[in-house]
Backbone bond lengths (Angstrom), bond angles and torsions (degrees), N, CA, C in turn:
res aa  C-N    CA-C-N  psi(-1)  N-CA   C-N-CA  omega(-1)  CA-C   N-CA-C  phi
1 X - - - 1.534 - - 1.586 104.89 -
2 X 1.280 110.92 130.95 1.548 117.88 175.57 1.472 113.06 -91.32
3 X 1.345 112.96 -15.09 1.568 116.09 -177.04 1.531 107.46 -134.31
4 X 1.345 117.09 129.49 1.468 119.44 167.76 1.482 107.42 -118.01
5 X 1.398 118.60 130.73 1.503 118.90 166.18 1.459 105.48 -102.21
6 X 1.385 111.84 140.50 1.441 115.46 177.02 1.643 104.36 -127.10
7 X 1.355 112.60 115.95 1.511 119.60 168.70 1.373 107.61 -99.45
8 X 1.305 112.75 151.29 1.544 117.50 -175.52 1.567 113.38 -147.37
9 X 1.373 112.84 140.04 1.436 115.44 167.20 1.504 110.03 -73.36
10 X 1.325 114.53 144.27 1.528 120.92 -179.86 1.568 106.30 -57.17
11 X 1.368 117.28 127.85 1.460 124.04 -178.31 1.395 114.56 77.76
12 X 1.276 120.94 19.73 1.544 124.43 175.62 1.550 109.48 -98.63
13 X 1.297 119.83 2.74 1.472 124.53 -176.63 1.531 115.74 65.03
14 X 1.372 114.44 21.49 1.437 120.33 179.07 1.517 113.68 -61.21
15 X 1.386 117.18 -37.45 1.516 119.91 -179.73 1.478 108.36 -67.35
16 X 1.272 120.77 -39.30 1.521 126.21 176.84 1.554 109.40 -57.66
17 X 1.258 110.56 -53.93 1.491 120.33 177.13 1.416 112.83 -54.47
18 X 1.395 121.97 -46.78 1.479 121.21 -177.75 1.543 106.40 -67.60
19 X 1.120 118.07 -46.22 1.558 121.25 -179.54 1.552 111.05 -52.71
20 X 1.342 114.01 -50.22 1.464 121.79 -174.26 1.517 113.13 -69.35
21 X 1.400 114.18 -36.55 1.503 121.07 176.98 1.521 105.66 -69.44
22 X 1.194 123.95 -43.42 1.443 122.51 -179.34 1.496 110.11 -63.11
23 X 1.296 120.45 -40.23 1.409 123.18 175.00 1.454 116.24 -60.39
24 X 1.318 112.25 -45.37 1.533 117.36 -178.58 1.495 112.89 -66.95
25 X 1.460 114.45 -32.60 1.470 116.21 178.58 1.423 116.64 -87.83
26 X 1.352 118.49 -8.52 1.488 122.05 -168.36 1.445 113.46 71.98
27 X 1.269 121.69 22.20 1.402 120.29 -176.07 1.607 109.44 -100.10
28 X 1.321 112.46 161.34 1.512 116.20 173.30 1.445 115.79 -68.41
29 X 1.310 118.31 149.47 1.470 119.97 174.04 1.519 105.33 -112.76
30 X 1.278 110.51 119.59 1.573 122.36 175.33 1.389 111.70 -106.49
31 X 1.377 115.72 92.61 1.539 124.50 -179.30 1.608 106.36 -93.86
32 X 1.289 108.16 -164.19 1.565 114.25 -177.71 1.565 106.17 -69.71
33 X 1.327 118.99 -36.99 1.427 116.21 -176.48 1.578 110.26 -68.26
34 X 1.357 116.59 -32.34 1.419 117.22 176.82 1.488 115.55 -66.19
35 X 1.377 114.62 -43.29 1.404 120.83 -178.09 1.541 107.13 -67.72
36 X 1.330 117.25 -37.89 1.454 125.20 -175.83 1.554 106.50 -65.08
37 X 1.294 117.76 -47.50 1.471 120.25 -177.62 1.585 108.48 -54.96
38 X 1.368 114.09 -48.54 1.458 112.08 179.55 1.528 116.15 -63.34
39 X 1.369 111.42 -34.25 1.437 120.73 177.79 1.508 113.67 -60.99
40 X 1.369 112.51 -41.60 1.474 123.94 -175.99 1.622 106.37 -63.65
41 X 1.305 117.92 -32.12 1.472 114.84 178.62 1.479 111.72 -73.06
42 X 1.308 117.95 -12.78 1.518 120.52 178.44 1.552 111.23 -109.78
43 X 1.321 112.51 18.63 1.502 113.54 167.51 1.554 115.07 94.10
44 X 1.346 118.06 -6.46 1.439 120.24 -175.69 1.535 112.27 -85.14
45 X 1.352 121.61 62.23 1.319 123.17 -170.29 1.557 111.35 -77.60
46 X 1.169 119.22 -11.42 1.594 123.50 178.16 1.520 111.71 -99.70
47 X 1.336 122.10 3.76 1.371 119.71 -176.30 1.504 114.70 -60.27
48 X 1.370 121.65 -50.58 1.470 119.05 -177.10 1.529 110.02 -62.66
49 X 1.301 117.09 -41.84 1.442 118.70 -176.98 1.521 114.39 -63.75
50 X 1.312 116.65 -36.28 1.449 126.84 175.38 1.550 109.76 -66.02
51 X 1.238 113.85 -45.95 1.505 121.40 -178.85 1.516 109.64 -57.63
52 X 1.333 116.79 -45.76 1.495 121.92 -178.46 1.399 113.90 -77.87
53 X 1.372 120.01 -13.33 1.455 122.80 -178.74 1.511 105.86 -117.87
54 X 1.344 113.34 58.82 1.467 124.64 -173.72 1.425 114.19 -56.27
55 X 1.349 118.67 -35.63 1.418 123.35 -172.86 1.599 109.67 -57.05
56 X 1.391 110.80 -54.02 1.440 117.13 -175.97 1.564 109.28 -71.86
57 X 1.320 120.60 -30.15 1.337 124.07 -176.43 1.527 109.54 -71.77
58 X 1.330 115.09 -53.43 1.529 117.61 -176.70 1.554 112.92 -72.93
59 X 1.258 116.05 -9.03 1.548 116.93 175.34 1.584 109.27 -65.67
60 X 1.366 116.05 -27.23 1.377 119.87 -170.63 1.580 108.38 -140.79
61 X 1.347 112.96 105.06 1.502 118.39 -174.63 1.565 104.79 -92.59
62 X 1.254 115.64 69.57 1.537 118.56 -178.19 1.537 111.53 -74.80
63 X 1.317 117.53 171.19 1.477 121.69 179.62 1.521 114.80 -59.88
64 X 1.357 113.11 -35.62 1.490 117.26 -175.17 1.623 108.72 -67.81
65 X 1.349 121.27 -38.24 1.294 124.78 174.49 1.615 116.26 -66.65
66 X 1.337 112.64 -36.64 1.442 118.40 170.00 1.483 113.90 -61.20
67 X 1.261 116.20 -42.85 1.525 124.62 177.00 1.550 109.68 -65.66
68 X 1.405 116.83 -35.97 1.469 120.85 177.16 1.446 110.76 -66.94
69 X 1.326 121.15 -39.51 1.439 125.56 179.77 1.610 108.18 -66.61
70 X 1.220 115.73 -44.60 1.409 120.88 -175.85 1.578 106.67 -62.51
71 X 1.418 118.18 -42.76 1.423 116.89 174.98 1.475 114.44 -63.37
72 X 1.349 115.98 -36.32 1.380 118.50 -178.34 1.602 109.06 -63.23
73 X 1.271 113.22 -42.03 1.477 117.44 -179.66 1.608 111.69 -66.43
74 X 1.316 115.47 -31.48 1.382 118.20 176.46 1.552 112.35 -69.79
75 X 1.370 116.04 -37.44 1.407 120.80 176.16 1.469 109.73 -64.36
76 X 1.340 120.85 -47.73 1.421 124.54 178.39 1.549 111.20 -52.04
77 X 1.356 115.54 -53.03 1.396 120.36 -179.96 1.515 113.84 -59.92
78 X 1.355 116.16 -36.82 1.543 118.63 -179.37 1.536 107.21 -72.91
79 X 1.354 121.87 -33.16 1.447 121.44 173.99 1.442 112.33 -65.96
80 X 1.367 119.29 -41.74 1.441 127.61 175.19 1.510 111.81 -56.06
81 X 1.362 114.27 -44.76 1.449 120.90 179.14 1.468 113.14 -64.03
82 X 1.287 119.50 -32.15 1.440 122.99 179.12 1.504 108.47 -59.21
83 X 1.438 114.76 -39.89 1.432 118.52 178.83 1.532 118.46 89.85
84 X 1.300 114.72 165.47 1.471 125.32 -179.04 1.519 108.78 46.70
85 X 1.305 122.76 60.65 1.346 128.02 -172.34 1.556 114.00 -142.94
86 X 1.328 118.00 137.60 1.467 120.01 167.67 1.562 108.79 -101.64
87 X 1.276 110.91 127.35 1.560 118.26 -177.71 1.413 111.95 -105.44
88 X 1.361 120.15 119.44 1.493 118.74 -171.96 1.379 104.91 -98.34
89 X 1.425 116.04 120.65 1.465 119.46 167.24 1.542 122.82 62.24
90 X 1.256 120.92 -157.04 1.545 126.22 173.61 1.525 108.21 65.27
91 X 1.312 117.41 32.72 1.435 120.16 178.14 1.546 117.15 68.14
92 X 1.341 111.71 16.85 1.583 112.12 -175.81 1.469 113.33 -66.30
93 X 1.331 122.22 -20.85 1.448 118.25 -179.62 1.578 107.11 -74.01
94 X 1.273 116.47 -35.09 1.475 120.30 -179.88 1.507 111.99 -70.85
95 X 1.330 119.81 -28.68 1.500 126.53 -177.19 1.616 105.71 -78.82
96 X 1.403 113.71 -34.97 1.463 115.42 -171.56 1.502 111.43 -111.54
97 X 1.282 123.56 26.83 1.367 122.12 -164.91 1.504 112.66 -79.76
98 X 1.361 115.69 -11.91 1.534 119.19 -176.12 1.545 110.67 -107.15
99 X 1.212 116.83 16.95 1.532 120.46 174.06 1.566 114.16 -103.88
100 X 1.284 113.31 127.54 1.496 122.72 -172.97 1.483 110.68 -63.26
101 X 1.313 119.25 -29.37 1.591 117.80 -175.14 1.517 110.43 -103.75
102 X 1.304 117.12 33.43 1.452 125.29 175.24 1.511 108.50 -121.41
103 X 1.333 116.50 123.92 1.419 124.97 174.80 1.600 109.27 -102.24
104 X 1.328 110.98 115.21 1.592 118.54 -174.39 1.540 101.98 -100.22
105 X 1.292 114.67 122.04 1.541 129.15 -178.63 1.454 110.85 -121.40
106 X 1.375 113.00 136.44 1.476 120.54 175.33 1.555 105.07 -120.99
107 X 1.354 115.90 124.98 1.443 120.66 171.35 1.430 109.30 -107.19
108 X 1.314 116.20 122.53 1.497 127.14 179.37 1.477 114.49 -125.63
109 X 1.288 112.71 174.11 1.486 120.10 173.38 1.568 107.37 -167.51
110 X 1.349 117.36 159.44 1.442 119.00 -179.34 1.557 109.84 -68.92
111 X 1.275 110.69 155.23 1.523 117.73 -173.81 1.546 111.21 -55.95
112 X 1.383 113.72 -42.79 1.524 119.70 175.93 1.488 117.82 -57.36
113 X 1.268 112.54 -37.54 1.546 119.95 174.73 1.476 112.21 -69.33
114 X 1.286 116.15 -44.14 1.522 118.99 179.90 1.439 112.12 -71.75
115 X 1.403 119.85 -30.36 1.366 122.44 175.81 1.568 111.35 -67.21
116 X 1.327 117.28 -36.54 1.406 120.78 -173.49 1.598 104.89 -74.59
117 X 1.324 117.60 -38.33 1.443 120.64 179.14 1.509 114.52 -63.25
118 X 1.378 113.52 -40.92 1.488 117.99 177.66 1.463 109.39 -66.52
119 X 1.326 121.24 -38.19 1.461 125.10 178.09 1.530 107.19 -56.03
120 X 1.340 113.59 -49.70 1.537 114.85 -178.51 1.504 116.27 -69.87
121 X 1.279 116.39 -43.56 1.471 121.83 179.01 1.512 112.51 -65.23
122 X 1.357 117.82 -44.00 1.502 120.13 179.49 1.449 117.50 -96.15
123 X 1.418 110.14 7.55 1.494 116.42 175.61 1.592 109.67 53.66
124 X 1.357 111.71 48.34 1.421 120.49 175.74 1.533 114.52 -93.86
125 X 1.330 121.14 128.40 1.459 117.81 -178.82 1.516 118.50 -91.80
126 X 1.391 112.44 -21.12 1.529 121.23 -178.49 1.582 105.92 -92.02
127 X 1.330 113.68 121.49 1.513 114.08 175.64 1.560 110.58 -67.75
128 X 1.231 120.61 -30.04 1.497 122.84 177.20 1.476 106.81 -64.95
129 X 1.271 125.83 -39.34 1.424 123.35 -179.90 1.516 110.48 -62.67
130 X 1.310 112.36 -47.07 1.550 116.59 -176.85 1.559 107.58 -64.13
131 X 1.258 120.66 -38.35 1.407 126.69 -172.72 1.489 103.66 -65.98
132 X 1.323 123.45 -47.61 1.425 129.17 173.39 1.439 117.39 -50.36
133 X 1.425 115.33 -40.19 1.318 123.46 -175.53 1.603 108.44 -70.05
134 X 1.346 110.85 -46.20 1.488 115.58 -178.87 1.590 113.79 -61.55
135 X 1.357 108.16 -45.57 1.490 115.88 179.14 1.516 113.68 -58.45
136 X 1.343 114.98 -44.64 1.513 123.77 175.98 1.495 111.54 -54.38
137 X 1.462 113.55 -50.35 1.369 115.17 -178.60 1.520 111.92 -66.20
138 X 1.297 118.83 -38.23 1.481 119.13 172.28 1.475 114.37 -58.88
139 X 1.398 119.09 -42.20 1.421 122.26 178.24 1.675 109.52 -59.34
140 X 1.284 113.43 -52.10 1.453 113.42 -177.57 1.521 114.81 -57.37
141 X 1.370 117.41 -39.97 1.369 121.84 177.45 1.527 117.35 -67.73
142 X 1.365 111.34 -38.73 1.414 118.34 175.19 1.627 116.04 -66.56
143 X 1.314 111.28 -38.63 1.376 117.27 175.11 1.500 115.15 -68.09
144 X 1.267 117.62 -38.50 1.438 122.85 177.39 1.493 108.18 -60.74
145 X 1.385 121.04 -53.12 1.492 124.18 -169.01 1.603 105.32 -75.97
146 X 1.315 122.73 -35.42 1.433 122.05 -177.05 1.558 109.97 -72.82
147 X 1.259 114.14 -31.51 1.523 120.86 -172.25 1.622 104.89 -76.20
148 X 1.207 112.43 -50.98 1.481 116.80 -172.94 1.520 121.94 -98.73
149 X 1.259 113.58 -16.43 1.464 120.49 174.48 1.509 120.80 -120.98
150 X 1.345 111.81 -5.12 1.433 123.67 179.32 1.490 110.59 52.02
151 X 1.353 120.73 43.37 1.391 130.60 175.44 1.455 112.71 -127.52
152 X 1.350 117.81 143.49 1.435 120.87 171.81 1.562 107.36 -78.62
153 X 1.287 116.48 127.33 1.476 123.75 -174.67 1.534 110.41 -64.21
154 X 1.330 121.26 -27.51 1.346 124.54 -174.87 1.609 115.93 -108.13
155 X 1.305 113.57 16.78 1.429 122.06 179.01 1.544 114.61 -78.66
156 X 1.283 116.54 110.04 1.424 119.73 -174.83 1.506 113.84 -54.26
157 X 1.218 114.41 -33.59 1.553 119.03 -173.61 1.466 112.80 -70.29
158 X 1.404 119.36 -7.83 1.451 128.05 177.26 1.549 110.69 -84.58
159 X 1.317 116.08 -10.37 1.419 117.71 -168.78 1.599 108.64 -123.24
160 X 1.341 118.10 151.32 1.449 120.04 169.24 1.516 115.99 -78.52
161 X 1.299 119.07 -22.78 1.535 123.70 179.70 1.506 106.91 -153.52
162 X 1.392 112.67 133.16 1.374 121.30 177.25 1.525 105.85 -124.62
163 X 1.346 113.09 129.53 1.499 120.20 178.73 1.517 111.84 -121.23
164 X 1.384 113.35 132.03 1.528 116.69 -179.34 1.527 106.14 -102.22
165 X 1.395 118.04 106.73 1.412 120.57 -178.64 1.574 114.00 -79.56
166 X 1.297 113.99 8.78 1.439 120.54 163.62 1.536 114.85 -77.19
167 X 1.418 113.86 -20.86 1.401 119.32 172.48 1.449 115.24 -117.59
168 X 1.337 119.61 -31.24 1.435 128.29 -179.11 1.441 107.47 -100.29
169 X 1.403 119.54 116.52 1.442 118.53 -178.52 1.627 108.47 -64.29
170 X 1.399 112.73 147.07 1.477 118.51 -175.03 1.588 110.89 -57.66
171 X 1.269 120.90 -34.08 1.464 120.32 -179.46 1.575 112.04 -72.86
172 X 1.342 116.41 -28.73 1.455 121.75 171.62 1.495 109.62 -69.33
173 X 1.284 116.97 -43.38 1.504 123.60 -178.64 1.606 107.25 -57.97
174 X 1.417 115.68 -41.55 1.434 121.07 -179.59 1.654 108.06 -59.72
175 X 1.260 110.45 -50.67 1.534 115.48 -179.43 1.560 109.04 -56.76
176 X 1.314 116.52 -46.20 1.460 120.61 -176.91 1.521 108.48 -61.06
177 X 1.198 119.04 -39.90 1.536 120.29 -174.59 1.566 110.61 -77.12
178 X 1.293 114.36 -36.32 1.563 116.99 175.18 1.496 110.03 -66.42
179 X 1.308 119.74 -43.28 1.447 117.11 177.24 1.478 115.35 -72.07
180 X 1.302 116.91 -30.75 1.544 117.67 168.63 1.497 115.56 -60.16
181 X 1.300 115.45 -44.21 1.493 116.46 177.53 1.508 107.92 -64.58
182 X 1.284 121.45 -41.79 1.472 122.20 178.11 1.464 116.33 -60.81
183 X 1.284 113.26 -34.69 1.499 119.72 -168.01 1.596 110.06 -86.29
184 X 1.317 116.54 -29.44 1.436 121.73 -176.10 1.570 110.78 -75.85
185 X 1.270 119.93 119.96 1.480 120.72 -179.10 1.525 112.64 -57.16
186 X 1.392 119.79 146.67 1.491 117.17 170.51 1.462 110.54 -69.92
187 X 1.315 110.73 141.89 1.498 116.44 172.09 1.492 111.64 -92.80
188 X 1.265 115.70 130.00 1.535 122.33 -175.60 1.537 108.59 -92.03
189 X 1.388 114.10 153.61 1.441 114.55 169.42 1.544 114.34 -56.91
190 X 1.319 113.84 138.28 1.476 119.98 -176.59 1.532 110.71 99.37
191 X 1.291 119.81 -31.24 1.460 122.03 173.80 1.493 109.27 -75.96
192 X 1.285 120.31 -39.29 1.460 123.21 -179.98 1.568 106.56 -168.30
193 X 1.302 115.07 169.27 1.420 121.46 -179.26 1.540 111.50 -70.75
194 X 1.298 111.84 120.03 1.543 114.17 -176.57 1.578 106.75 -123.09
195 X 1.255 114.18 166.51 1.512 121.49 -178.57 1.484 110.41 -62.28
196 X 1.273 119.59 -17.59 1.585 117.26 177.76 1.478 110.00 -67.40
197 X 1.390 117.24 -20.30 1.593 120.36 -179.98 1.476 111.43 -81.76
198 X 1.374 120.38 -4.13 1.430 122.16 177.85 1.516 112.41 -65.04
199 X 1.245 124.74 126.74 1.440 129.95 178.90 1.453 108.46 -96.92
200 X 1.389 119.76 125.75 1.516 123.31 -178.46 1.504 104.97 -140.68
201 X 1.248 116.39 153.00 1.462 119.51 178.78 1.532 107.42 -82.38
202 X 1.369 110.22 154.65 1.465 119.97 -172.13 1.543 115.60 -58.28
203 X 1.309 116.07 -36.44 1.420 124.32 -176.80 1.610 108.59 -64.27
204 X 1.344 115.20 -46.28 1.484 118.56 -178.58 1.496 106.87 -72.45
205 X 1.410 123.92 -39.89 1.419 119.91 -179.86 1.508 107.37 -67.07
206 X 1.261 122.83 -33.37 1.511 125.49 179.69 1.555 108.58 -65.39
207 X 1.396 116.29 -42.76 1.506 117.70 176.24 1.429 111.26 -62.04
208 X 1.353 121.67 -41.46 1.422 118.73 179.12 1.499 116.76 -67.66
209 X 1.250 115.11 -32.55 1.584 120.04 173.81 1.468 108.26 -66.12
210 X 1.331 115.91 -45.32 1.399 116.45 178.70 1.617 115.29 -61.98
211 X 1.333 118.98 -43.78 1.394 122.56 176.89 1.554 111.31 -64.70
212 X 1.325 119.18 -41.36 1.432 121.62 174.04 1.512 113.16 -74.36
213 X 1.231 118.74 -6.25 1.468 121.64 -173.80 1.530 115.25 53.10
214 X 1.258 114.62 43.89 1.518 123.83 -175.06 1.474 110.01 -148.23
215 X 1.255 113.85 121.90 1.535 118.75 -177.07 1.577 110.03 -100.77
216 X 1.270 117.61 1.15 1.420 120.25 175.52 1.529 111.43 -99.00
217 X 1.401 114.85 130.76 1.395 124.70 172.98 1.430 112.58 -86.80
218 X 1.221 117.29 112.83 1.649 122.75 -169.24 1.516 106.55 -84.21
219 X 1.359 115.75 110.56 1.429 120.00 173.67 1.460 112.99 -130.48
220 X 1.317 122.32 143.35 1.512 121.16 -176.08 1.506 110.63 -68.49
């Protein structure tokens, strides 16, 4: 697999898992900052702000926001075409769900587990406050995906692999994903539709290479 998308519930340790999987495989990690840096070069300076303020954003689906999401989708596809990359969140599983060389992964955990992790990580003493933070993060992500991709963000059927870090320790999940990627044969062009078939303009492709600090397009 030349591309892995990792979607995660807030507090599930999905970001940690994505970072460590990328390191273990020698892949690029494309997180929200990576995608935002490419978007910034195309004038979408308000994207991250609007994503995190979903209530005001989703109340009005105007043309600018539609174009913004179209640009985000283009950036995700351009990053995937670069190859050897772990893409973290931002609806990447929905954008790339029909490519044979993409492994779509969901990292989840029970609410109580995520609440406890947030309390520890953010040094919160009130369980109710941590629960509210987790639920609000879930709401924002659900609204984003359901509004623009018409898909439930927690639907197991949308993913190739679902891991519950309430039962599976994050470091074991990392090992599973690394071994999975190594064990699955590469899909060549002609066998199935792969990310190498993605067509993108040279300016965007160059911007992706610059942000990833890699001028080599990784293809099997």
